[in-house]
C-alpha positions, 0 to 999 in steps of 0.5 A, spaced: 678 214 351 675 218 345 675 224 348 683 223 350 684 222 343 681 228 340 685 232 346 691 229 343 689 231 336 688 238 338 694 238 341 698 236 335 694 240 330 696 246 335 703 244 335 704 244 327 699 250 326 702 255 331 709 256 327 705 257 320 701 263 323 708 266 327 712 265 321 709 271 318 715 274 315 720 273 309 727 272 309 730 273 302 738 272 300 741 275 294 748 275 291 750 280 286 757 280 282 760 286 279 766 284 276 770 279 280 767 282 287 761 279 290 756 282 295 751 278 299 744 281 301 740 279 306 733 282 307 728 280 312 721 283 311 715 283 315 708 287 315 710 294 317 718 293 317 724 291 314 731 290 315 737 289 309 744 286 311 749 288 306 756 284 306 762 284 302 760 291 299 767 295 298 769 291 304 763 294 309 758 291 312 752 295 313 744 294 315 739 298 313 732 298 317 726 301 315 720 302 320 714 303 315 709 305 321 714 311 323 716 312 316 723 312 319 730 309 316 736 307 320 742 306 317 747 302 321 755 302 319 757 295 323 765 296 322 765 303 325 759 302 330 755 308 328 748 309 325 744 315 322 737 316 322 732 319 316 725 321 317 720 322 311 721 330 313 728 329 312 727 326 305 722 330 303 726 336 305 732 334 301 728 332 295 725 340 295 732 342 295 734 337 289 728 340 285 730 347 287 737 346 285 735 342 278 730 348 276 736 353 277 741 348 273 735 348 268 735 355 267 742 356 266 742 350 261 737 354 257 742 359 255 748 355 253 750 354 246 747 347 243 754 343 244 755 345 251 748 344 253 749 337 250 755 336 254 752 338 260 746 333 259 750 327 257 754 328 264 748 329 268 745 323 265 751 319 267 750 321 274 743 319 274 739 326 272 735 326 266 736 331 260 735 339 262 736 337 269 729 333 270 728 326 272 732 321 270 730 317 263 726 311 265 728 305 261 723 302 257 722 294 258 720 289 253 718 282 254 723 277 250 721 270 253 722 266 258 728 263 262 730 260 268 734 262 275 735 257 280 729 253 281 725 258 278 722 259 271 721 267 270 719 272 264 725 275 261 725 283 260 730 287 256 730 295 258 732 300 254 734 308 254 733 310 247 737 304 243 741 302 248 740 296 252 741 298 260 738 292 264 735 285 263 730 283 268 727 276 269 721 276 274 717 271 277 710 272 280 709 272 287 705 266 287 710 262 284 715 263 289 710 261 294 708 268 297 703 274 295 704 281 293 701 284 299 707 280 303 712 286 299 707 292 301 713 295 306 718 294 301 714 299 296 713 303 302 720 304 303 721 305 295 715 311 296 719 314 302 725 316 297 720 318 291 723 325 291 730 323 291 731 316 287 732 317 280 728 313 275 730 305 275 733 306 283 726 303 285 729 297 282 734 296 287 729 295 292 726 288 292 719 288 291 714 286 285 714 290 279 708 293 275 707 294 268 704 301 269 710 303 274 716 299 272 715 296 265 715 289 267 711 285 272 713 280 278 719 279 283 726 280 279 729 273 281 735 276 276 737 283 275 743 285 270 745 292 269 749 294 262 753 299 260 756 300 253 752 294 251 756 290 256 754 287 263 756 291 269 752 287 275 748 281 276 744 280 282 740 273 283 735 271 288 738 265 292 733 264 297 726 266 299 723 263 305 717 264 310 720 266 317 719 270 324 724 275 326 725 277 333 723 285 335 731 286 337 733 285 330 730 292 328 734 295 334 740 299 333 746 295 337 748 297 344 754 302 344 753 304 337 754 312 336 749 316 332 751 321 327 748 327 324 743 325 318 746 326 311 739 330 310 739 335 315 735 331 321 736 331 328 743 333 332 748 328 334 746 323 339 749 317 343 747 310 344 741 305 342 735 308 340 737 315 340 732 319 336 
């Protein structure tokens, strides 16, 4: 009888324990409001891969899948049933081309009259490039207190470029959300994937904890507001973050979707799911 009870107890523990070990991924849901338009973003993160589903953005439904082990990013346009593949080599090659073009523009701007040069710098800043064609100006953040977003208490930071407020971020420590910084490693890998292409501040668009020495704020952004001319332009808020597991098929291109040429000059055109 005692042996049977122990066996039953072991079976019960197995039933309750297996889901805890199996559910090693994160499901994150964000809502972004720009004016009267609302966009929903659903992100699933596992150890070596992540998937982002965006709906409501300009009426388009898009899926972005990043494979950290292979260093490959796949963008799927659901409405047109097409997809593109970008490798790390593609991103690095495009980054080198951008750097070369910026160097040429820098040389041209050096010979411009001061007024024309200032006008060109202002135009480039508006397009995400920095003065003299260099890297975009990185916002400087300062902590201003605490706030509350949904059920989370968060640390509030304001970001400035010069004297202009350009962003407001409210962050929570991963442990306060029930997770660890290591759970977001693949998100940081995705950000690094685009290091040569992304202007300063673009890393903030990828859901991952910030660090004071890198982003200027610490913790996971549960709310992120962008400003222009002192007015809020876009607000993203965390709606949900839970531990879940995902099927391997969710990281595959749906059958029947057609591959298009990479915008970064990758492999030629192909057809069908999984075409390299």
